[in-house]
C-alpha positions in Angstrom: -46.2 -73.7 25.8 -49.2 -71.5 24.9 -48.3 -68.4 22.9 -50.1 -65.4 24.4 -50.8 -63.1 21.4 -52.5 -60.3 23.4 -49.5 -59.8 25.6 -47.0 -60.1 22.8 -48.9 -57.7 20.5 -49.4 -55.2 23.3 -45.7 -55.4 24.0 -44.9 -54.8 20.3 -47.1 -51.6 20.3 -45.4 -50.1 23.4 -41.9 -51.1 22.1 -42.6 -49.4 18.8 -44.0 -46.3 20.6 -40.9 -46.0 22.8 -38.6 -46.7 19.9 -40.4 -44.0 17.9 -40.1 -41.5 20.7 -36.3 -42.1 21.0 -35.7 -42.1 17.2 -37.5 -38.8 16.8 -35.8 -37.2 19.8 -32.4 -38.1 18.4 -33.2 -37.0 14.9 -34.7 -33.7 16.2 -31.6 -33.1 18.3 -28.9 -33.9 15.8 -30.5 -33.3 12.3 -32.0 -29.9 11.5 -31.8 -29.6 7.8 -33.7 -32.5 6.1 -36.9 -31.3 4.5 -36.0 -27.7 5.0 -35.8 -26.1 1.5 -33.6 -23.2 0.6 -34.9 -20.0 2.1 -34.7 -18.3 -1.3 -36.9 -20.9 -2.8 -40.6 -19.9 -3.1 -42.9 -22.2 -1.2 -46.6 -22.1 -0.5 -46.9 -23.8 2.9 -49.3 -23.5 5.8 -46.5 -23.2 8.4 -43.7 -21.0 7.3 -41.4 -21.9 10.2 -38.4 -23.9 9.2 -38.8 -27.3 10.8 -37.1 -30.6 9.9 -39.2 -33.2 8.1 -37.9 -36.2 9.9 -41.0 -38.2 10.9 -40.9 -40.6 7.9 -37.5 -41.9 9.0 -38.9 -43.2 12.3 -41.9 -44.6 10.5 -39.7 -46.7 8.2 -37.3 -47.8 10.9 -40.2 -49.0 13.1 -41.8 -50.6 10.0 -38.7 -52.7 9.4 -38.7 -53.7 13.1 -42.3 -54.8 12.8 -41.6 -56.6 9.5 -38.8 -58.6 11.1 -41.0 -59.3 14.1 -43.7 -60.6 11.7 -41.4 -63.0 10.0 -40.0 -64.3 13.3 -43.3 -64.7 15.2 -44.0 -68.3 16.2 -47.1 -70.1 14.8 -47.2 -68.0 11.6 -46.5 -69.3 8.2 -45.5 -66.1 6.4 -41.9 -67.0 5.7 -40.9 -65.2 2.6 -44.5 -64.8 1.5 -44.8 -62.8 -1.8 -47.5 -60.5 -0.4 -45.5 -59.3 2.6 -42.3 -59.0 0.6 -44.3 -56.9 -1.9 -45.3 -54.5 0.9 -41.7 -54.2 2.0 -40.4 -53.5 -1.5 -43.2 -51.0 -2.4 -42.9 -49.3 1.1 -39.1 -49.0 0.7 -39.5 -47.4 -2.8 -42.1 -45.0 -1.5 -39.9 -44.1 1.5 -36.8 -43.5 -0.7 -38.9 -41.4 -3.2 -40.2 -39.2 -0.3 -36.7 -38.9 1.1 -35.4 -37.7 -2.2 -38.2 -35.2 -2.5 -37.5 -33.8 1.0 -33.8 -33.6 0.2 -33.8 -32.5 -3.4 -37.3 -31.4 -4.3 -37.8 -33.9 -7.1 -40.0 -33.3 -10.2 -43.8 -34.1 -9.9 -43.6 -36.4 -12.9 -40.9 -38.5 -11.3 -43.0 -38.8 -8.1 -46.0 -39.8 -10.1 -44.1 -42.5 -12.1 -42.7 -43.9 -8.9 -46.2 -44.1 -7.3 -47.4 -45.9 -10.4 -44.5 -48.3 -10.1 -45.3 -48.9 -6.4 -48.9 -49.8 -7.5 -47.6 -52.3 -10.0 -45.4 -53.9 -7.3 -48.5 -54.2 -5.1 -50.5 -55.8 -7.9 -47.8 -58.3 -8.8 -47.4 -59.3 -5.1 -51.1 -60.2 -4.8 -52.7 -57.1 -3.2 -55.0 -56.0 -6.0 -58.7 -55.1 -5.6 -60.7 -58.3 -6.5 -64.3 -57.2 -6.0 -65.2 -56.6 -9.7 -65.8 -59.4 -12.2 -63.5 -57.8 -14.8 -59.8 -58.3 -13.8 -58.7 -55.3 -15.9 -61.0 -53.1 -13.9 -59.7 -54.5 -10.7 -56.1 -53.6 -11.7 -57.1 -50.2 -12.9 -58.9 -49.4 -9.6 -55.9 -50.7 -7.7 -53.5 -48.4 -9.5 -55.8 -45.4 -9.1 -56.3 -46.2 -5.4 -52.6 -46.6 -4.6 -51.6 -43.4 -6.5 -54.6 -41.5 -5.2 -54.1 -42.4 -1.5 -50.3 -41.7 -1.7 -51.1 -38.2 -3.0 -54.1 -37.8 -0.7 -52.1 -38.5 2.5 -49.4 -36.2 1.2 -51.9 -33.4 0.6 -53.6 -33.9 3.9 -50.3 -33.2 5.7 -51.0 -29.5 5.7 -51.5 -28.7 9.4 -49.9 -29.9 12.6 -51.0 -33.4 13.6 -53.8 -33.9 11.1 -52.3 -36.7 8.9 -50.8 -38.4 12.0 -54.2 -38.5 13.8 -56.2 -39.7 10.8 -53.6 -42.4 10.1 -53.9 -43.5 13.7 -57.7 -43.9 13.3 -57.3 -45.9 10.1 -54.7 -48.1 11.6 -56.8 -48.6 14.8 -59.8 -49.6 12.6 -57.7 -52.2 10.7 -56.3 -53.7 14.0 -59.8 -53.8 15.5 -61.2 -55.5 12.4 -58.5 -58.2 12.3 -58.7 -58.9 16.1 -62.5 -59.2 15.8 -62.0 -61.7 12.9 -59.5 -63.6 15.0 -56.7 -62.7 12.7 -54.4 -61.7 15.5 -51.3 -63.3 13.9 -51.9 -61.7 10.4 -49.4 -59.3 8.9 -52.1 -56.7 8.8 -52.5 -56.8 12.6 -48.8 -56.9 13.4 -47.6 -54.3 10.9 -50.4 -51.9 11.8 -49.6 -52.2 15.5 -46.0 -51.3 14.8 -47.0 -48.3 12.6 -49.5 -47.2 15.3 -46.7 -47.2 17.9 -44.6 -45.1 15.4 -47.4 -42.7 14.8 -48.2 -42.2 18.5 -44.5 -41.6 19.2 -44.3 -39.1 16.3 -47.5 -37.3 17.4 -45.7 -36.2 20.6 -43.5 -34.0 18.3 -46.1 -33.3 15.6 -49.2 -32.1 17.5 -49.7 -28.3 17.6 -47.4 -26.5 18.1 -45.2 -29.1 16.3 -41.5 -29.5 16.5 -41.1 -31.5 13.3 -43.0 -32.5 10.2 -43.3 -36.0 8.6 -42.5 -34.5 5.2 -42.9 -36.4 1.9 -40.7 -39.1 3.5 -43.4 -39.9 5.9 -46.5 -39.1 3.9 -45.4 -41.1 0.8 -44.6 -44.1 3.0 -47.8 -43.8 5.0 -49.9 -43.3 1.9 -48.5 -46.5 0.3 -48.9 -48.5 3.5 -52.4 -47.3 4.2 -53.4 -47.9 0.6 -52.3 -51.6 0.8 -54.0 -52.1 4.1 -57.1 -50.5 2.6 -57.1 -53.0 -0.3 -56.6 -56.0 2.0 -59.1 -55.0 4.7 -61.6 -52.7 3.1 -61.9 -53.2 -0.6 -61.5 -57.0 -0.2 -63.3 -57.3 3.1 -64.6 -61.0 3.2 -67.5 -60.1 5.4 -69.3 -57.9 2.9 -71.6 -58.9 0.1 -72.4 -57.0 -3.1 -75.9 -55.5 -3.6 -77.5 -56.3 -6.9 -74.2 -57.5 -8.3 -72.3 -54.3 -7.5 -69.9 -54.1 -4.5 -71.5 -50.9 -3.1 -71.0 -52.0 0.6 -67.3 -52.5 0.0 -67.0 -49.1 -1.6 -69.0 -47.6 1.3 -66.6 -49.2 3.8 -63.6 -47.7 2.0 -65.1 -44.2 1.9 -66.1 -44.4 5.6 -62.6 -45.4 6.7 -60.8 -43.0 4.4 -63.4 -40.2 4.7 -61.2 -37.3 5.6 -58.4 -37.8 3.1 -60.8 -38.5 0.3 -63.0 -35.5 1.1 -60.1 -33.1 1.5 -58.4 -34.2 -1.7 -61.5 -34.1 -3.8 -62.5 -30.7 -2.5 -59.1 -29.2 -3.1 -58.7 -30.7 -6.6 -62.2 -29.7 -7.6 -61.8 -26.1 -6.4 -58.4 -25.6 -8.0 -59.6 -26.9 -11.4 -62.8 -24.8 -11.2 -60.6 -21.8 -10.5 -58.4 -22.6 -13.5 -55.4 -23.5 -11.3 -53.2 -26.7 -11.4 -54.3 -29.2 -8.7 -50.7 -30.2 -8.3 -49.5 -26.8 -7.0 -49.9 -26.4 -3.3 -51.8 -23.7 -1.5 -53.6 -22.7 1.6 -57.0 -23.9 0.3 -57.5 -27.2 2.1 -60.6 -27.9 4.2 -58.4 -27.5 7.3 -57.3 -24.1 6.3 -60.8 -22.8 5.6 -61.9 -24.0 9.1 -59.0 -22.0 10.5 -60.0 -18.9 8.5 -63.4 -19.2 10.1 -61.8 -18.9 13.6 -61.3 -22.5 14.7 -57.9 -23.1 16.2 -55.5 -25.8 14.9 -55.9 -28.0 18.0 -59.7 -27.9 17.7 -59.5 -28.7 14.0 -57.3 -31.7 14.8 -59.8 -32.9 17.4 -62.7 -32.3 15.0 -61.1 -34.4 12.3 -60.3 -37.1 14.8 -64.0 -37.3 15.8 -65.2 -37.3 12.2 -62.8 -40.0 11.2 -63.5 -42.1 14.3 -67.3 -42.0 13.9 -66.8 -43.0 10.2 -64.6 -46.0 11.3 -67.2 -47.0 13.9 -69.9 -47.0 11.2 -67.6 -49.1 9.0 -66.9 -51.6 11.8 -70.7 -52.0 12.4 -71.3 -52.5 8.6 -68.9 -55.4 8.7 -70.3 -57.1 11.9 -73.8 -55.7 12.4 -75.0 -55.0 8.8 -78.5 -53.6 8.4 -80.2 -51.4 5.8 -80.8 -48.8 8.4 -77.1 -48.6 9.2 -76.4 -48.7 5.4 -78.4 -45.5 4.8 -77.1 -43.8 8.0 -73.6 -44.4 6.6 -74.5 -42.8 3.2 -76.1 -39.9 5.0 -73.0 -39.4 7.2 -70.7 -39.4 4.2 -72.8 -36.8 2.4 -73.1 -34.7 5.6 -69.3 -34.6 6.1 -68.5 -34.0 2.4 -71.1 -31.3 1.9 -70.3 -29.5 5.2 -66.5 -29.4 4.5 -67.0 -28.5 0.9 -69.4 -25.7 1.5 -67.0 -24.3 4.2 -64.5 -23.8 1.4 -66.8 -21.8 -0.8 -68.8 -19.8 1.8 -66.7 -16.8 2.6 -66.5 -15.3 6.1 -68.1 -11.8 6.3 
């Protein structure tokens, strides 16, 4: 009997979507305290309303469902493959760390050390960056990338729907890339389809005006998961060649796909350091906030970031399958345009 992957994978997506809707509905109805800090505790948050941070729970539950589905899928040889087990262990650790932070407000140093440990798990399970000739540099970039994206996704979760939408675009790019490369039975395709279903189900409750947040439980898990997928499908993309011995095209692909998280994080960290403030203390100084201060509504900001991220992903897709030097320079121009525009918006004050 022929195994129809399109039908099965489409069914997986809709099952995860419905599963996510139900899980979040139940959590929202019966759990109202997780992620809500003490009212006496000082917080610098964009939305001052007390809302439960429950989204990460649905992400992880759906991830486990997709993981089991991956192992049981016929005509695959994953078994207990070290790479996919490494993703499970690191994702579980990231989820538990985020859960602890939402419940107990853990120390930043503990979060950082946990993120580094997640990076080591990813490396030892075979997911490290491999595009440089020096293996030590590959490992160093991998650690920096995993820790950076986990923090970047966490920092981007500063306005209703933003992180969810950007994660959907990144996940959709990875699925499209693998389907075009005929890797329909790969763990990247299956796991990302499951997470996409979870994200769409959560977006129903997270789009402005939101009913719940994803919290650190969600952002830490998502950051780890997207970082690993970025390594496997962007950093180590087999369809790209280095230019002059340097993997500039691979780096360009990474920046295009993760354009919004990277731009927002770099801008915030740079502005805080320039102002003599700690980059690790939150504030209402993200690129999204400055757009709001200029009079753009939260819904329109979400749509704008969706369009920016989508166009970047389209350019990345074309770089893989329709590479040309014209497209190469257009991509560089687009990255600079987005970065400069969003950065200048944070330093130019409204009269």
